[in-house]
N, C-alpha and C positions, 0 to 999 in steps of 0.2 A: 319531784317532791310534792307538787300540787295534787297529784293523783292520790297520794297517801291520805289526804284529807277529804276525799270524795267517796261516796257510796259507789261501789263497782257497778259500771254500766248505768249510772245515774245521769241526770241531765248535765251536771257540772263535770262529770268525768269526761263526757263527750265534748264539753266546752273547752276543756284543757287541750284536747286535740286540735280544736279550731284555733286556739291561741298559739299553739306550737307552729301551725301552718302560717298564721299571721306574722309571727316573729321571723320565720324563715324567709317569707316573701319580702318583708320590709327591712331586713338586715343584709340584703345581698350587696356584694361589692366590698372591697377592702377598706373603703373610706366612709362607711355608713355606721351610725350608732343608733340603736333603738333603746330608748329609756321608757320603762313602764312604771308608773307609780300610782298609788292610791291618793286621790284628791281629798274627798270627804264623803260623809254620808249625806245624801240629799233629802232624806226623810228619817224620822225616828224609827228605830227597830221595833218590830211587833213580835211579842212572844205569846204564844198560845200553847200551854201545856209543854210538850216536848218538841214543839216546832217553833221556828223563828223565821221571820222575813227581814232581811237586811237590805238596805238600799244604798249601794256603793257606787261612787263615780270613780272611774279609772281613766287616767290620761296617758297617752303615748306620745312621745316626741321622737320623730325620725329625723336625724340630723345627717345630712350628706355633706362630706367635706371634700375639697375646700368649698366654702360658700362665701358669698359677699352679702353682708348684712343679713337679712332674714330669708333670702331666696332658697336656702338649703334646708329650711326647717318646715316639717310637715307635722301638724298636731291633730290628733284624733281624740275625741272624748266619748267614752262609753258609760252608759248608766245601766246598772244591773239590779233587778229585783231578785235577790238570791235567797233561796230557801235552805234552812239548816235544820238538822234533826239532832236532838240530844242523844248522846251515846253514854253507856255506863262502863266503858272500858278505856281508860280510867274514868272515874265518875266525873261528870260535868263537862266532858269534851263535846264539841259540836262537829258534825260533818256536813259537807255540802251534799244536798240531795241530788 
């Protein structure tokens, strides 16, 4: 679904492939959970004409079960400077560059 919001062969279209690989590698095993969630914007969004730059922080929690206390939890934090471009189909939609 993420690729539907990307410009074909754009930077973020390729980044989706990297995330798919990350998910596959980090969710191996029958007792492993990978949770990916948006944390917050770490800078204000900048809009110039039909282009925008969004600064998003994404956190992943890889939980391996069974675990004792926090030894089965691996947390990664990713900060992305993401470029968007306004599209007119439908009007006002944005796509990842």
